[in-house]
N, C-alpha and C positions, 0 to 999 in steps of 0.2 A: 272857307275855300271848298269848292265843290270837288268831290272825288267820286269816280265810278270805278269799280274794281270787278273784273271778270274772273271767273274760275271755272274749272271743270273740263277744260279741253284735254285732248289726249290723242292716242293713236288707236284706231279700231279697224277691223276688217269690214268689208262691204256687208251690209245687212245688219250691222251692229248699231248700238245706241250710245248716246252721251247726253248728259244733262249739264247745261251751262248755267251759271248763276252770275248775277250782276248786283252788287251791293252799292247803293247810292248814299252818299253822305254829303251834308252841307248844302242841300237843295230843298226848297219847299216843294214837296211832291205834288201839291195841289196846283202849282204854277208851271209845271213842265209836262211834256209828253215824252214818251220813251220809245226807243226802237232798237232793234238788233240789225247789225250789218256784218258782212263778211267780205274778205278781200283775198283773192287767190293771187299767186305770184304773177306779175305782169298784167293784172287786170284791175279795173276800177272797183272801188268799194261799192258793194251791192246791198241794197236794203232787203233784209230777209223777212222782217215782221215789224209792224209799228202799230201804235195805239191810234184809234180814231178819236173823234171828239167826244165819244161816250166811254172812252178808256177801254174799248174792246179791241183785241188784237186783230190785225189784218195781215195776211201772209202773202208772200210772193208766190206766184204760180209754181215755181220750181220746188217749193217746200210744202205747199199746202197739202194737208192730209198726213204729212210725216212729222212735222214740227208742231209743238204745242207750247204756247206761252202761258205762264202762270205767275202769280204775284203773291208775295207774303208782305202785306201792308205793314204790320207792326215792325218788321225787320227792314223795311225799305229795300226789299230785294225782289228782283224779277228772275225768272227762270226760263230757259228754253230747252224743252225736252226734244231731243232729235232722235227719231227712229228711222229704221230702214235706210241708213246712211249709205251713200255711194261715193266713189272717188271724186265726183264733181262737187261734192260738198266740202272738199278739202280747202282750207284757208284759215286766215286769222279772223276770229270772230270778235266783234266789238259791240258794246252797248253804248248808246248815245242818248242825250237828253236835249230837248229843244224848249226854250222858254216860250210860254204862251200855249194855252190848251184849247183856245176857241175852235180851231180847225183841226186839232190833233196833229199826228205825225204822218198822215197819209193825205194824198190829194183826192180830188173828186172821183177819180177812177179807182180809189182805194189802193193806190200804189204808194209805197213808202217814199216820203220826200227825200230828195237827194242829200248826200252827206253834207253839202255846203250849208244846209238849213240848220244844222245842229251846233250848239255852242259848247257842249260838254261831251267828252269822250273818255272811255276807259283805255287802258293800255293794250287790251286784247288778250285773247287766249287762243292757242293754236289747236286746230282740229285737223287730223290727218286720217284719211280713209284709204285703206289699201284694198286692191282688188284680189 
């Protein structure tokens, strides 16, 4: 049974940093692509970063230059380093996996595919940024 588990959320002041992790279990990592999402209260789930078909991360414009994706392959863990956080980054952060890697987890415009495209989700970790 596939399991994705996020960790690393917390409360920080604006300008601070957090590092999220997502450990994946029960999935063939060569057959899925991965993405990070976030959801603020009352808003839709938003793609933050996703792998393209070369397994390279692509970022949403709102986080590009501030967030960095990394991966520890032996541990089947991905990370999201978040710097220069601002209150607009507040929300629940999720990692997600989609079966099939031919086209990756982004579309032709390098935008993260919508949440409906993903079959596997973690439970999320809360990030709160205060001004």
